[in-house]
PDB file of the backbone (N, CA, C, O) and the ligand in Angstrom, with CONECT records:
HET     ZN  A 101       1
ATOM      1  N   MET A   1       0.844  -1.219   0.011  1.00  0.00           N
ATOM      2  CA  MET A   1      -0.007   0.000  -0.025  1.00  0.00           C
ATOM      3  C   MET A   1       0.876   1.254   0.002  1.00  0.00           C
ATOM      4  O   MET A   1       0.603   2.209  -0.725  1.00  0.00           O
ATOM      5  N   LEU A   2       1.920   1.267   0.821  1.00  0.00           N
ATOM      6  CA  LEU A   2       2.815   2.416   0.902  1.00  0.00           C
ATOM      7  C   LEU A   2       3.482   2.654  -0.468  1.00  0.00           C
ATOM      8  O   LEU A   2       3.661   3.795  -0.893  1.00  0.00           O
ATOM      9  N   ARG A   3       3.845   1.554  -1.143  1.00  0.00           N
ATOM     10  CA  ARG A   3       4.483   1.658  -2.444  1.00  0.00           C
ATOM     11  C   ARG A   3       3.585   2.347  -3.461  1.00  0.00           C
ATOM     12  O   ARG A   3       4.055   3.145  -4.272  1.00  0.00           O
ATOM     13  N   VAL A   4       2.270   2.031  -3.417  1.00  0.00           N
ATOM     14  CA  VAL A   4       1.276   2.639  -4.306  1.00  0.00           C
ATOM     15  C   VAL A   4       1.183   4.166  -4.041  1.00  0.00           C
ATOM     16  O   VAL A   4       1.126   4.960  -4.979  1.00  0.00           O
ATOM     17  N   LEU A   5       1.168   4.554  -2.756  1.00  0.00           N
ATOM     18  CA  LEU A   5       1.101   5.941  -2.370  1.00  0.00           C
ATOM     19  C   LEU A   5       2.335   6.713  -2.889  1.00  0.00           C
ATOM     20  O   LEU A   5       2.230   7.812  -3.434  1.00  0.00           O
ATOM     21  N   ILE A   6       3.492   6.087  -2.692  1.00  0.00           N
ATOM     22  CA  ILE A   6       4.752   6.697  -3.189  1.00  0.00           C
ATOM     23  C   ILE A   6       4.737   6.844  -4.689  1.00  0.00           C
ATOM     24  O   ILE A   6       5.162   7.869  -5.221  1.00  0.00           O
ATOM     25  N   LEU A   7       4.243   5.815  -5.385  1.00  0.00           N
ATOM     26  CA  LEU A   7       4.157   5.854  -6.869  1.00  0.00           C
ATOM     27  C   LEU A   7       3.203   6.969  -7.296  1.00  0.00           C
ATOM     28  O   LEU A   7       3.512   7.720  -8.221  1.00  0.00           O
ATOM     29  N   VAL A   8       2.036   7.089  -6.630  1.00  0.00           N
ATOM     30  CA  VAL A   8       1.086   8.158  -6.980  1.00  0.00           C
ATOM     31  C   VAL A   8       1.693   9.523  -6.728  1.00  0.00           C
ATOM     32  O   VAL A   8       1.506  10.433  -7.536  1.00  0.00           O
ATOM     33  N   ALA A   9       2.433   9.699  -5.602  1.00  0.00           N
ATOM     34  CA  ALA A   9       3.097  10.949  -5.269  1.00  0.00           C
ATOM     35  C   ALA A   9       4.112  11.320  -6.363  1.00  0.00           C
ATOM     36  O   ALA A   9       4.179  12.468  -6.801  1.00  0.00           O
ATOM     37  N   VAL A  10       4.890  10.333  -6.790  1.00  0.00           N
ATOM     38  CA  VAL A  10       5.909  10.562  -7.814  1.00  0.00           C
ATOM     39  C   VAL A  10       5.237  10.952  -9.130  1.00  0.00           C
ATOM     40  O   VAL A  10       5.688  11.868  -9.818  1.00  0.00           O
ATOM     41  N   VAL A  11       4.165  10.257  -9.470  1.00  0.00           N
ATOM     42  CA  VAL A  11       3.482  10.546 -10.760  1.00  0.00           C
ATOM     43  C   VAL A  11       2.939  11.964 -10.734  1.00  0.00           C
ATOM     44  O   VAL A  11       3.101  12.712 -11.698  1.00  0.00           O
ATOM     45  N   VAL A  12       2.282  12.343  -9.612  1.00  0.00           N
ATOM     46  CA  VAL A  12       1.686  13.677  -9.470  1.00  0.00           C
ATOM     47  C   VAL A  12       2.808  14.737  -9.495  1.00  0.00           C
ATOM     48  O   VAL A  12       2.647  15.800 -10.094  1.00  0.00           O
ATOM     49  N   GLY A  13       3.918  14.444  -8.854  1.00  0.00           N
ATOM     50  CA  GLY A  13       5.070  15.381  -8.833  1.00  0.00           C
ATOM     51  C   GLY A  13       5.635  15.605 -10.218  1.00  0.00           C
ATOM     52  O   GLY A  13       5.944  16.729 -10.612  1.00  0.00           O
ATOM     53  N   VAL A  14       5.765  14.489 -10.963  1.00  0.00           N
ATOM     54  CA  VAL A  14       6.284  14.624 -12.344  1.00  0.00           C
ATOM     55  C   VAL A  14       5.298  15.378 -13.212  1.00  0.00           C
ATOM     56  O   VAL A  14       5.694  16.198 -14.041  1.00  0.00           O
ATOM     57  N   ALA A  15       3.975  15.094 -13.022  1.00  0.00           N
ATOM     58  CA  ALA A  15       2.957  15.762 -13.849  1.00  0.00           C
ATOM     59  C   ALA A  15       3.012  17.245 -13.577  1.00  0.00           C
ATOM     60  O   ALA A  15       2.988  18.035 -14.521  1.00  0.00           O
ATOM     61  N   LEU A  16       3.086  17.662 -12.305  1.00  0.00           N
ATOM     62  CA  LEU A  16       3.147  19.083 -11.942  1.00  0.00           C
ATOM     63  C   LEU A  16       4.422  19.733 -12.507  1.00  0.00           C
ATOM     64  O   LEU A  16       4.394  20.863 -12.995  1.00  0.00           O
ATOM     65  N   TRP A  17       5.540  18.991 -12.428  1.00  0.00           N
ATOM     66  CA  TRP A  17       6.803  19.497 -12.936  1.00  0.00           C
ATOM     67  C   TRP A  17       6.726  19.766 -14.464  1.00  0.00           C
ATOM     68  O   TRP A  17       7.212  20.776 -14.974  1.00  0.00           O
ATOM     69  N   LEU A  18       6.082  18.794 -15.160  1.00  0.00           N
ATOM     70  CA  LEU A  18       5.951  18.930 -16.595  1.00  0.00           C
ATOM     71  C   LEU A  18       5.023  20.132 -16.929  1.00  0.00           C
ATOM     72  O   LEU A  18       5.339  20.922 -17.819  1.00  0.00           O
ATOM     73  N   LEU A  19       3.912  20.263 -16.234  1.00  0.00           N
ATOM     74  CA  LEU A  19       2.997  21.383 -16.482  1.00  0.00           C
ATOM     75  C   LEU A  19       3.668  22.711 -16.216  1.00  0.00           C
ATOM     76  O   LEU A  19       3.469  23.667 -16.966  1.00  0.00           O
ATOM     77  N   LYS A  20       4.469  22.791 -15.149  1.00  0.00           N
ATOM     78  CA  LYS A  20       5.173  24.007 -14.796  1.00  0.00           C
ATOM     79  C   LYS A  20       6.212  24.330 -15.919  1.00  0.00           C
ATOM     80  O   LYS A  20       6.378  25.484 -16.315  1.00  0.00           O
ATOM     81  N   GLY A  21       6.891  23.277 -16.407  1.00  0.00           N
ATOM     82  CA  GLY A  21       7.884  23.447 -17.446  1.00  0.00           C
ATOM     83  C   GLY A  21       7.242  23.964 -18.731  1.00  0.00           C
ATOM     84  O   GLY A  21       7.805  24.805 -19.431  1.00  0.00           O
ATOM     85  N   ARG A  22       6.061  23.445 -19.021  1.00  0.00           N
ATOM     86  CA  ARG A  22       5.346  23.914 -20.241  1.00  0.00           C
ATOM     87  C   ARG A  22       4.933  25.370 -20.121  1.00  0.00           C
ATOM     88  O   ARG A  22       5.013  26.132 -21.085  1.00  0.00           O
ATOM     89  N   ARG A  23       4.480  25.760 -18.896  1.00  0.00           N
ATOM     90  CA  ARG A  23       4.044  27.132 -18.687  1.00  0.00           C
ATOM     91  C   ARG A  23       5.232  28.116 -18.843  1.00  0.00           C
ATOM     92  O   ARG A  23       5.112  29.157 -19.490  1.00  0.00           O
ATOM     93  N   THR A  24       6.382  27.752 -18.227  1.00  0.00           N
ATOM     94  CA  THR A  24       7.546  28.668 -18.344  1.00  0.00           C
ATOM     95  C   THR A  24       8.133  28.597 -19.754  1.00  0.00           C
ATOM     96  O   THR A  24       8.921  29.460 -20.142  1.00  0.00           O
ATOM     97  N   GLY A  25       7.757  27.583 -20.511  1.00  0.00           N
ATOM     98  CA  GLY A  25       8.278  27.508 -21.897  1.00  0.00           C
ATOM     99  C   GLY A  25       7.500  28.361 -22.850  1.00  0.00           C
ATOM    100  O   GLY A  25       7.916  28.547 -23.994  1.00  0.00           O
ATOM    101  N   ALA A  26       6.327  28.910 -22.389  1.00  0.00           N
ATOM    102  CA  ALA A  26       5.487  29.707 -23.346  1.00  0.00           C
ATOM    103  C   ALA A  26       6.148  30.987 -23.814  1.00  0.00           C
ATOM    104  O   ALA A  26       6.130  31.252 -25.016  1.00  0.00           O
ATOM    105  N   PRO A  27       6.741  31.813 -22.929  1.00  0.00           N
ATOM    106  CA  PRO A  27       7.304  33.080 -23.426  1.00  0.00           C
ATOM    107  C   PRO A  27       8.341  32.945 -24.530  1.00  0.00           C
ATOM    108  O   PRO A  27       8.280  33.739 -25.469  1.00  0.00           O
ATOM    109  N   PRO A  28       9.306  31.995 -24.503  1.00  0.00           N
ATOM    110  CA  PRO A  28      10.201  31.814 -25.603  1.00  0.00           C
ATOM    111  C   PRO A  28       9.444  31.539 -26.908  1.00  0.00           C
ATOM    112  O   PRO A  28       9.833  32.040 -27.962  1.00  0.00           O
ATOM    113  N   ALA A  29       8.357  30.737 -26.844  1.00  0.00           N
ATOM    114  CA  ALA A  29       7.587  30.481 -28.007  1.00  0.00           C
ATOM    115  C   ALA A  29       6.959  31.749 -28.592  1.00  0.00           C
ATOM    116  O   ALA A  29       6.915  31.930 -29.809  1.00  0.00           O
ATOM    117  N   ASN A  30       6.461  32.647 -27.679  1.00  0.00           N
ATOM    118  CA  ASN A  30       5.929  33.945 -28.127  1.00  0.00           C
ATOM    119  C   ASN A  30       7.027  34.800 -28.735  1.00  0.00           C
ATOM    120  O   ASN A  30       6.802  35.506 -29.718  1.00  0.00           O
ATOM    121  N   ARG A  31       8.202  34.735 -28.155  1.00  0.00           N
ATOM    122  CA  ARG A  31       9.319  35.513 -28.696  1.00  0.00           C
ATOM    123  C   ARG A  31       9.646  35.002 -30.098  1.00  0.00           C
ATOM    124  O   ARG A  31       9.930  35.790 -31.001  1.00  0.00           O
ATOM    125  N   ALA A  32       9.605  33.668 -30.277  1.00  0.00           N
ATOM    126  CA  ALA A  32       9.868  33.096 -31.594  1.00  0.00           C
ATOM    127  C   ALA A  32       8.816  33.557 -32.606  1.00  0.00           C
ATOM    128  O   ALA A  32       9.136  33.835 -33.761  1.00  0.00           O
ATOM    129  N   ASP A  33       7.546  33.635 -32.155  1.00  0.00           N
ATOM    130  CA  ASP A  33       6.492  34.145 -33.034  1.00  0.00           C
ATOM    131  C   ASP A  33       6.787  35.599 -33.442  1.00  0.00           C
ATOM    132  O   ASP A  33       6.646  35.950 -34.613  1.00  0.00           O
ATOM    133  N   ALA A  34       7.190  36.432 -32.496  1.00  0.00           N
ATOM    134  CA  ALA A  34       7.502  37.821 -32.771  1.00  0.00           C
ATOM    135  C   ALA A  34       8.643  37.919 -33.777  1.00  0.00           C
ATOM    136  O   ALA A  34       8.610  38.731 -34.701  1.00  0.00           O
ATOM    137  N   ALA A  35       9.652  37.077 -33.577  1.00  0.00           N
ATOM    138  CA  ALA A  35      10.841  37.111 -34.463  1.00  0.00           C
ATOM    139  C   ALA A  35      10.409  36.666 -35.856  1.00  0.00           C
ATOM    140  O   ALA A  35      10.918  37.204 -36.839  1.00  0.00           O
ATOM    141  N   ARG A  36       9.505  35.722 -35.981  1.00  0.00           N
ATOM    142  CA  ARG A  36       9.028  35.265 -37.253  1.00  0.00           C
ATOM    143  C   ARG A  36       8.268  36.354 -38.000  1.00  0.00           C
ATOM    144  O   ARG A  36       8.334  36.436 -39.227  1.00  0.00           O
ATOM    145  N   LYS A  37       7.538  37.199 -37.249  1.00  0.00           N
ATOM    146  CA  LYS A  37       6.786  38.273 -37.822  1.00  0.00           C
ATOM    147  C   LYS A  37       7.711  39.439 -38.200  1.00  0.00           C
ATOM    148  O   LYS A  37       7.277  40.384 -38.859  1.00  0.00           O
ATOM    149  N   GLY A  38       8.961  39.377 -37.794  1.00  0.00           N
ATOM    150  CA  GLY A  38       9.936  40.447 -38.078  1.00  0.00           C
ATOM    151  C   GLY A  38       9.854  41.548 -37.088  1.00  0.00           C
ATOM    152  O   GLY A  38      10.511  42.571 -37.277  1.00  0.00           O
ATOM    153  N   GLY A  39       9.081  41.412 -36.029  1.00  0.00           N
ATOM    154  CA  GLY A  39       8.936  42.451 -35.034  1.00  0.00           C
ATOM    155  C   GLY A  39       9.714  42.158 -33.760  1.00  0.00           C
ATOM    156  O   GLY A  39       9.184  42.305 -32.658  1.00  0.00           O
ATOM    157  N   ALA A  40      10.949  41.751 -33.903  1.00  0.00           N
ATOM    158  CA  ALA A  40      11.758  41.398 -32.708  1.00  0.00           C
ATOM    159  C   ALA A  40      11.891  42.573 -31.798  1.00  0.00           C
ATOM    160  O   ALA A  40      11.809  42.403 -30.581  1.00  0.00           O
ATOM    161  N   GLU A  41      12.096  43.776 -32.323  1.00  0.00           N
ATOM    162  CA  GLU A  41      12.219  44.979 -31.492  1.00  0.00           C
ATOM    163  C   GLU A  41      10.896  45.706 -31.472  1.00  0.00           C
ATOM    164  O   GLU A  41      10.384  46.061 -32.534  1.00  0.00           O
ATOM    165  N   PRO A  42      10.304  45.948 -30.271  1.00  0.00           N
ATOM    166  CA  PRO A  42       9.066  46.687 -30.194  1.00  0.00           C
ATOM    167  C   PRO A  42       9.261  48.146 -30.599  1.00  0.00           C
ATOM    168  O   PRO A  42      10.282  48.759 -30.291  1.00  0.00           O
ATOM    169  N   ALA A  43       8.260  48.690 -31.297  1.00  0.00           N
ATOM    170  CA  ALA A  43       8.352  50.101 -31.715  1.00  0.00           C
ATOM    171  C   ALA A  43       8.234  50.987 -30.513  1.00  0.00           C
ATOM    172  O   ALA A  43       7.430  50.698 -29.626  1.00  0.00           O
ATOM    173  N   PRO A  44       9.009  52.072 -30.434  1.00  0.00           N
ATOM    174  CA  PRO A  44       8.865  53.019 -29.319  1.00  0.00           C
ATOM    175  C   PRO A  44       7.464  53.656 -29.325  1.00  0.00           C
ATOM    176  O   PRO A  44       6.896  53.931 -30.382  1.00  0.00           O
ATOM    177  N   MET A  45       6.925  53.883 -28.113  1.00  0.00           N
ATOM    178  CA  MET A  45       5.544  54.428 -28.008  1.00  0.00           C
ATOM    179  C   MET A  45       5.652  55.931 -27.788  1.00  0.00           C
ATOM    180  O   MET A  45       6.575  56.411 -27.132  1.00  0.00           O
ATOM    181  N   VAL A  46       4.703  56.657 -28.342  1.00  0.00           N
ATOM    182  CA  VAL A  46       4.598  58.119 -28.115  1.00  0.00           C
ATOM    183  C   VAL A  46       3.144  58.396 -27.695  1.00  0.00           C
ATOM    184  O   VAL A  46       2.245  57.618 -28.014  1.00  0.00           O
ATOM    185  N   ALA A  47       2.918  59.521 -26.971  1.00  0.00           N
ATOM    186  CA  ALA A  47       1.623  59.868 -26.544  1.00  0.00           C
ATOM    187  C   ALA A  47       1.064  60.992 -27.456  1.00  0.00           C
ATOM    188  O   ALA A  47       1.812  61.886 -27.852  1.00  0.00           O
ATOM    189  N   CYS A  48      -0.216  60.948 -27.782  1.00  0.00           N
ATOM    190  CA  CYS A  48      -0.830  62.017 -28.580  1.00  0.00           C
ATOM    191  C   CYS A  48      -0.904  63.301 -27.719  1.00  0.00           C
ATOM    192  O   CYS A  48      -1.353  63.266 -26.573  1.00  0.00           O
ATOM    193  N   ALA A  49      -0.459  64.418 -28.291  1.00  0.00           N
ATOM    194  CA  ALA A  49      -0.414  65.672 -27.522  1.00  0.00           C
ATOM    195  C   ALA A  49      -1.843  66.196 -27.339  1.00  0.00           C
ATOM    196  O   ALA A  49      -2.055  67.068 -26.497  1.00  0.00           O
ATOM    197  N   HIS A  50      -2.830  65.700 -28.091  1.00  0.00           N
ATOM    198  CA  HIS A  50      -4.210  66.186 -27.997  1.00  0.00           C
ATOM    199  C   HIS A  50      -5.037  65.354 -27.001  1.00  0.00           C
ATOM    200  O   HIS A  50      -5.642  65.894 -26.074  1.00  0.00           O
ATOM    201  N   CYS A  51      -5.048  64.018 -27.215  1.00  0.00           N
ATOM    202  CA  CYS A  51      -5.923  63.170 -26.375  1.00  0.00           C
ATOM    203  C   CYS A  51      -5.172  62.266 -25.418  1.00  0.00           C
ATOM    204  O   CYS A  51      -5.765  61.665 -24.522  1.00  0.00           O
ATOM    205  N   GLY A  52      -3.850  62.169 -25.614  1.00  0.00           N
ATOM    206  CA  GLY A  52      -3.035  61.375 -24.649  1.00  0.00           C
ATOM    207  C   GLY A  52      -2.920  59.928 -24.941  1.00  0.00           C
ATOM    208  O   GLY A  52      -2.228  59.223 -24.206  1.00  0.00           O
ATOM    209  N   VAL A  53      -3.557  59.425 -25.977  1.00  0.00           N
ATOM    210  CA  VAL A  53      -3.501  58.020 -26.317  1.00  0.00           C
ATOM    211  C   VAL A  53      -2.068  57.651 -26.751  1.00  0.00           C
ATOM    212  O   VAL A  53      -1.404  58.417 -27.449  1.00  0.00           O
ATOM    213  N   HIS A  54      -1.609  56.466 -26.324  1.00  0.00           N
ATOM    214  CA  HIS A  54      -0.268  56.024 -26.708  1.00  0.00           C
ATOM    215  C   HIS A  54      -0.356  55.181 -27.989  1.00  0.00           C
ATOM    216  O   HIS A  54      -1.272  54.378 -28.165  1.00  0.00           O
ATOM    217  N   LEU A  55       0.596  55.386 -28.851  1.00  0.00           N
ATOM    218  CA  LEU A  55       0.603  54.641 -30.124  1.00  0.00           C
ATOM    219  C   LEU A  55       2.064  54.452 -30.545  1.00  0.00           C
ATOM    220  O   LEU A  55       2.937  55.199 -30.105  1.00  0.00           O
ATOM    221  N   PRO A  56       2.336  53.433 -31.414  1.00  0.00           N
ATOM    222  CA  PRO A  56       3.704  53.251 -31.902  1.00  0.00           C
ATOM    223  C   PRO A  56       4.162  54.472 -32.683  1.00  0.00           C
ATOM    224  O   PRO A  56       3.407  55.045 -33.469  1.00  0.00           O
ATOM    225  N   ARG A  57       5.405  54.858 -32.455  1.00  0.00           N
ATOM    226  CA  ARG A  57       5.991  56.080 -33.078  1.00  0.00           C
ATOM    227  C   ARG A  57       5.806  56.052 -34.618  1.00  0.00           C
ATOM    228  O   ARG A  57       5.480  57.093 -35.189  1.00  0.00           O
ATOM    229  N   PRO A  58       5.999  54.913 -35.309  1.00  0.00           N
ATOM    230  CA  PRO A  58       5.824  54.925 -36.801  1.00  0.00           C
ATOM    231  C   PRO A  58       4.414  55.266 -37.236  1.00  0.00           C
ATOM    232  O   PRO A  58       4.221  55.746 -38.353  1.00  0.00           O
ATOM    233  N   ASP A  59       3.396  55.028 -36.367  1.00  0.00           N
ATOM    234  CA  ASP A  59       2.001  55.324 -36.746  1.00  0.00           C
ATOM    235  C   ASP A  59       1.584  56.745 -36.370  1.00  0.00           C
ATOM    236  O   ASP A  59       0.475  57.159 -36.705  1.00  0.00           O
ATOM    237  N   ALA A  60       2.439  57.498 -35.688  1.00  0.00           N
ATOM    238  CA  ALA A  60       2.070  58.834 -35.230  1.00  0.00           C
ATOM    239  C   ALA A  60       2.262  59.854 -36.308  1.00  0.00           C
ATOM    240  O   ALA A  60       3.049  59.669 -37.236  1.00  0.00           O
ATOM    241  N   SER A  61       1.492  60.994 -36.168  1.00  0.00           N
ATOM    242  CA  SER A  61       1.712  62.174 -36.966  1.00  0.00           C
ATOM    243  C   SER A  61       2.430  63.182 -36.114  1.00  0.00           C
ATOM    244  O   SER A  61       2.231  63.213 -34.899  1.00  0.00           O
ATOM    245  N   PHE A  62       3.266  64.015 -36.718  1.00  0.00           N
ATOM    246  CA  PHE A  62       4.035  64.996 -35.958  1.00  0.00           C
ATOM    247  C   PHE A  62       3.813  66.392 -36.545  1.00  0.00           C
ATOM    248  O   PHE A  62       3.686  66.568 -37.756  1.00  0.00           O
ATOM    249  N   ASP A  63       3.771  67.380 -35.639  1.00  0.00           N
ATOM    250  CA  ASP A  63       3.642  68.761 -36.107  1.00  0.00           C
ATOM    251  C   ASP A  63       5.005  69.408 -36.252  1.00  0.00           C
ATOM    252  O   ASP A  63       6.021  68.748 -36.032  1.00  0.00           O
ATOM    253  N   ALA A  64       5.055  70.685 -36.619  1.00  0.00           N
ATOM    254  CA  ALA A  64       6.299  71.350 -36.881  1.00  0.00           C
ATOM    255  C   ALA A  64       7.206  71.407 -35.634  1.00  0.00           C
ATOM    256  O   ALA A  64       8.431  71.431 -35.749  1.00  0.00           O
ATOM    257  N   GLU A  65       6.583  71.426 -34.446  1.00  0.00           N
ATOM    258  CA  GLU A  65       7.360  71.472 -33.167  1.00  0.00           C
ATOM    259  C   GLU A  65       7.805  70.086 -32.721  1.00  0.00           C
ATOM    260  O   GLU A  65       8.485  69.952 -31.704  1.00  0.00           O
ATOM    261  N   GLY A  66       7.425  69.039 -33.482  1.00  0.00           N
ATOM    262  CA  GLY A  66       7.850  67.696 -33.160  1.00  0.00           C
ATOM    263  C   GLY A  66       6.919  66.974 -32.168  1.00  0.00           C
ATOM    264  O   GLY A  66       7.241  65.883 -31.699  1.00  0.00           O
ATOM    265  N   ARG A  67       5.761  67.589 -31.851  1.00  0.00           N
ATOM    266  CA  ARG A  67       4.819  66.928 -30.963  1.00  0.00           C
ATOM    267  C   ARG A  67       4.131  65.800 -31.737  1.00  0.00           C
ATOM    268  O   ARG A  67       3.906  65.923 -32.941  1.00  0.00           O
ATOM    269  N   SER A  68       3.798  64.709 -31.054  1.00  0.00           N
ATOM    270  CA  SER A  68       3.220  63.543 -31.682  1.00  0.00           C
ATOM    271  C   SER A  68       1.692  63.567 -31.512  1.00  0.00           C
ATOM    272  O   SER A  68       1.167  64.035 -30.502  1.00  0.00           O
ATOM    273  N   TYR A  69       0.997  63.045 -32.538  1.00  0.00           N
ATOM    274  CA  TYR A  69      -0.484  62.980 -32.502  1.00  0.00           C
ATOM    275  C   TYR A  69      -0.915  61.614 -33.017  1.00  0.00           C
ATOM    276  O   TYR A  69      -0.191  60.967 -33.774  1.00  0.00           O
ATOM    277  N   CYS A  70      -2.111  61.179 -32.596  1.00  0.00           N
ATOM    278  CA  CYS A  70      -2.605  59.834 -32.991  1.00  0.00           C
ATOM    279  C   CYS A  70      -3.115  59.826 -34.408  1.00  0.00           C
ATOM    280  O   CYS A  70      -3.211  58.765 -35.025  1.00  0.00           O
ATOM    281  N   GLY A  71      -3.453  61.018 -34.953  1.00  0.00           N
ATOM    282  CA  GLY A  71      -3.917  61.077 -36.299  1.00  0.00           C
ATOM    283  C   GLY A  71      -4.027  62.491 -36.832  1.00  0.00           C
ATOM    284  O   GLY A  71      -3.770  63.459 -36.117  1.00  0.00           O
ATOM    285  N   GLU A  72      -4.406  62.602 -38.080  1.00  0.00           N
ATOM    286  CA  GLU A  72      -4.458  63.929 -38.733  1.00  0.00           C
ATOM    287  C   GLU A  72      -5.446  64.874 -38.014  1.00  0.00           C
ATOM    288  O   GLU A  72      -5.092  66.030 -37.781  1.00  0.00           O
ATOM    289  N   PRO A  73      -6.666  64.434 -37.654  1.00  0.00           N
ATOM    290  CA  PRO A  73      -7.601  65.379 -36.992  1.00  0.00           C
ATOM    291  C   PRO A  73      -7.049  65.953 -35.720  1.00  0.00           C
ATOM    292  O   PRO A  73      -7.262  67.134 -35.446  1.00  0.00           O
ATOM    293  N   HIS A  74      -6.335  65.157 -34.913  1.00  0.00           N
ATOM    294  CA  HIS A  74      -5.741  65.693 -33.643  1.00  0.00           C
ATOM    295  C   HIS A  74      -4.531  66.547 -33.972  1.00  0.00           C
ATOM    296  O   HIS A  74      -4.263  67.498 -33.238  1.00  0.00           O
ATOM    297  N   ARG A  75      -3.798  66.272 -35.008  1.00  0.00           N
ATOM    298  CA  ARG A  75      -2.663  67.108 -35.380  1.00  0.00           C
ATOM    299  C   ARG A  75      -3.176  68.499 -35.778  1.00  0.00           C
ATOM    300  O   ARG A  75      -2.586  69.521 -35.427  1.00  0.00           O
ATOM    301  N   VAL A  76      -4.300  68.509 -36.525  1.00  0.00           N
ATOM    302  CA  VAL A  76      -4.899  69.788 -36.958  1.00  0.00           C
ATOM    303  C   VAL A  76      -5.457  70.515 -35.735  1.00  0.00           C
ATOM    304  O   VAL A  76      -5.325  71.735 -35.638  1.00  0.00           O
ATOM    305  N   ALA A  77      -6.092  69.776 -34.778  1.00  0.00           N
ATOM    306  CA  ALA A  77      -6.677  70.368 -33.597  1.00  0.00           C
ATOM    307  C   ALA A  77      -5.581  70.952 -32.663  1.00  0.00           C
ATOM    308  O   ALA A  77      -5.829  71.906 -31.925  1.00  0.00           O
ATOM    309  N   GLY A  78      -4.399  70.372 -32.713  1.00  0.00           N
ATOM    310  CA  GLY A  78      -3.298  70.865 -31.885  1.00  0.00           C
ATOM    311  C   GLY A  78      -3.287  70.323 -30.506  1.00  0.00           C
ATOM    312  O   GLY A  78      -4.183  69.568 -30.127  1.00  0.00           O
ATOM    313  N   PRO A  79      -2.274  70.692 -29.717  1.00  0.00           N
ATOM    314  CA  PRO A  79      -2.145  70.180 -28.338  1.00  0.00           C
ATOM    315  C   PRO A  79      -3.221  70.730 -27.439  1.00  0.00           C
ATOM    316  O   PRO A  79      -3.759  71.814 -27.665  1.00  0.00           O
ATOM    317  N   ARG A  80      -3.527  69.949 -26.397  1.00  0.00           N
ATOM    318  CA  ARG A  80      -4.587  70.378 -25.471  1.00  0.00           C
ATOM    319  C   ARG A  80      -4.028  70.451 -24.091  1.00  0.00           C
ATOM    320  O   ARG A  80      -4.746  70.791 -23.151  1.00  0.00           O
TER     321      ARG A  80
HETATM  322 ZN    ZN A 101      -5.193  61.916 -30.251  1.00  0.00          ZN2+
END
């Protein structure tokens, strides 16, 4: 009977260890996905000077003073 309990404990321990290993293995898989998409480096974020929303710098519009905006309407409206 004791042998069965020890066997069950070992099986449960190994199962938990495998599940934990799979969970910690997830981030590298996501990193591999990002690398496959060509987005290994995240784009720097900027805040819209009008509404404050954050967006990737390549998607932002900029005025003559270099302030960033989320789009043309807010660039025209100016900083708030
Ligand atoms: Zn905005």
